[in-house]
N, C-alpha and C positions, 0 to 999 in steps of 0.2 A: 226732193221733190218727188213724194212719193204717190201722192194724191194726184185723183183726175175723176171728172164727172163718172163715177160709177156707170151711168148705161151706155157710155163711150169706148168702155175701158181703155183707154188713152194711157195708163200704167203700164198695163201691161210689157216688159221688156226686158232689157241687160242695161245695166247701168253703168256707166263709166265714169270716173273724176277727171279735172282738166289733163293729165299725164295719160288718159288711154287706160289707165288701172283699172280693173272689176271691180265693182263695189257691190254688188248683188242683181236680184231680180225680184221681177214679180210678175205672180203666174195670171194667167188668165182668167182666174178664182178670185184674185185681188189678196192673194196670200204673198209676202213679202219675205227674203231669206239675204240674209247679207251675203257674203264674198265665200265663206267659207259653206256655205248651204245650210246654215241654222237659220231656221224660222223667226221671226222677228215680231210676224203680227198679222193682221187682215185688216180689209175695206170689203164690207159687206154689200148687194147691190142696194141698199137704201143710202149708203153713203157712212155708215159707222164706221170709225176704227177701233179697231181691239189691240191690245199688244198682245206678246208669246203669250201671256198667261188666259188670256181669253178676257182678260179686265177692259172694259169699255172705256175709249181713251178720249171720243168725241166726233162728232160729224163733219161732213160738208154737204150743205143743202143744193137743190137743183139748179142755182143761182149762182151757184160757186164759193160759197158765204162759209166760211170753217169758225167751229163752235169746240170748248174743248168740253170735259166730263160734265161741268159743273150747268154746260149751257151758254157759259159766257162766251159773247162775239169775239174772235181771234184774228179774224182778216178776210180776205177775200180772193180768188184767183178769177180774172175777167174770161170773155169768151178769147180774147187773141192771147191769153196765157200768161199774162202779169199778175203778178200777185202784189199785194199790200197790206201792210201789218190794221192793226183795228183801229188804229189813227188815222188809217186811210191815206200813211206812208209808203213809197213803192219800194219794193226789195227785191224785184229781179223778175228775170222772164225766163221762160220756156219758147225756142223759136217752132215753126213748122217744124225743125228736120230735128227735132227733141234735144239739142243745145239748151242747157243752161247758163243762164248769164245771172251776175249778182246787180246790188243795185246801180252799181260804176259801171256795169256795162261788161265787166270779167270775165271770161268764159271760166264757167266752174266745173262741166262735164256734159254730158250725154246720155240719150238714152236711145238703143234700140230697138224697135218694135220687136214684139211677139209675132212670128209667122205660122 
C-alpha cells in the first residue's frame, strides 16, 4: 500500500513487513524507494503514478478510485482505509495507526509517518 490521497500525503513514511523488516519508504514528494534505497517510482500531486523509468502507470482520483494506465478502473480506497478491487470485493485495510491487514484480517505490516 503505497498510495494515498496525494493532497493528504498520508503515504509518506517508512514501511515494514509483518515481521518488522524494513521494506522501503515514500518521501514527502511522493517518490518511493525500496529497502536498499533504489528508486521505484512516484505519485505526483494529481494522483498519477509513474514507475522508475518515468512511464505512466495509472492514477488515483480525489474519491480514492484507482485506474490503470489505459484508464480502466482497478478498485478504490475508502475514507476509512479499506481497499476494494474492481468488482467491489474487499481486499484489506490500513488502520489509523498505519498497520496493514489483508482481507482475512491478517496483519501484513505497517507504515510509520515521516516527521
